[in-house]
Each structure stands twice: as C-alpha cells, then as structure tokens.
C-alpha positions in Angstrom: 12.6 -0.4 -17.5 15.8 1.0 -18.5 19.1 -0.9 -18.7 22.2 0.9 -17.3 25.6 0.5 -15.9 26.3 0.4 -12.2 30.1 1.2 -11.0 30.6 -3.1 -11.0 27.9 -4.4 -13.7 24.7 -3.7 -15.4 21.2 -2.4 -13.8 18.2 -2.3 -14.7 16.3 1.4 -13.8 12.6 0.9 -12.9 10.4 4.0 -12.4 6.9 3.8 -11.1 4.4 6.1 -9.2 2.3 4.7 -6.3 0.2 6.4 -4.0 2.4 6.5 -0.4 -0.5 4.4 1.1 1.1 1.6 -1.2 4.9 2.5 -0.4 5.7 -0.1 3.0 3.7 -2.9 0.7 6.2 -2.0 -2.5 9.2 -1.8 0.2 8.4 -5.5 1.2 7.8 -7.0 -2.2 11.4 -5.2 -3.6 13.2 -6.3 -0.6 11.7 -10.0 -1.1 12.8 -9.8 -4.9 16.3 -9.3 -3.8 17.5 -8.2 -0.5 20.5 -6.1 -1.9 18.4 -4.0 -3.8 19.3 -0.2 -3.8 16.0 1.9 -4.8 15.1 5.8 -3.8 11.9 7.2 -3.2 11.4 10.9 -4.9 7.7 13.0 -3.9 6.4 13.5 -7.0 4.6 16.6 -5.8 8.3 18.6 -6.3 7.9 17.5 -10.4 6.8 20.2 -12.5 5.7 20.3 -16.4 4.7 16.4 -16.2 1.8 14.4 -17.1 0.2 15.2 -13.4 -2.0 17.5 -13.1 -1.7 20.0 -10.2 -4.0 19.2 -7.4 -6.9 21.7 -6.9 -6.2 23.1 -3.2 -8.9 22.2 -0.9 -9.8 25.4 -0.2 -10.3 26.0 -3.5 -13.5 24.0 -3.4 -15.2 25.6 -0.9 -17.5 28.8 -1.5 -16.9 32.0 0.4 -19.3 32.6 3.1 -21.9 35.6 2.9 
C-alpha cells in the first residue's frame, strides 16, 4: 500500500494482480467497502520487463504435422 495526497485529502493506493474471472467479485467487495471508491483496471499483458513471465503462445505447444 502506498499513501498519497489527492485533490482534497490523503488517499491510500493499493495495487494488486488478479485473474480476470475474479474481477466482478473484487468490484463488489470494493463498492461494499466504500460507495465512492475510485479504482482503475489495467490489463497486465500490456506490461513489459516485470516479474510476470511472458506466456507461451498456444501454438508453440503443438508439434508441426508430418
């Protein structure tokens, strides 16, 4: 968690990585916690040189035909 300063008061910034199929559950949890919450969703596939290894392409697992 990172502390920051918003336009009107202090804020807490939390970054997390979740599977896409868990997003709706997380959204409900966030809104239950704070009706006025501000959050940003970003696709991790757009990141480069991070700690997440590139996924092999699905076709790389297949053997070429004879």
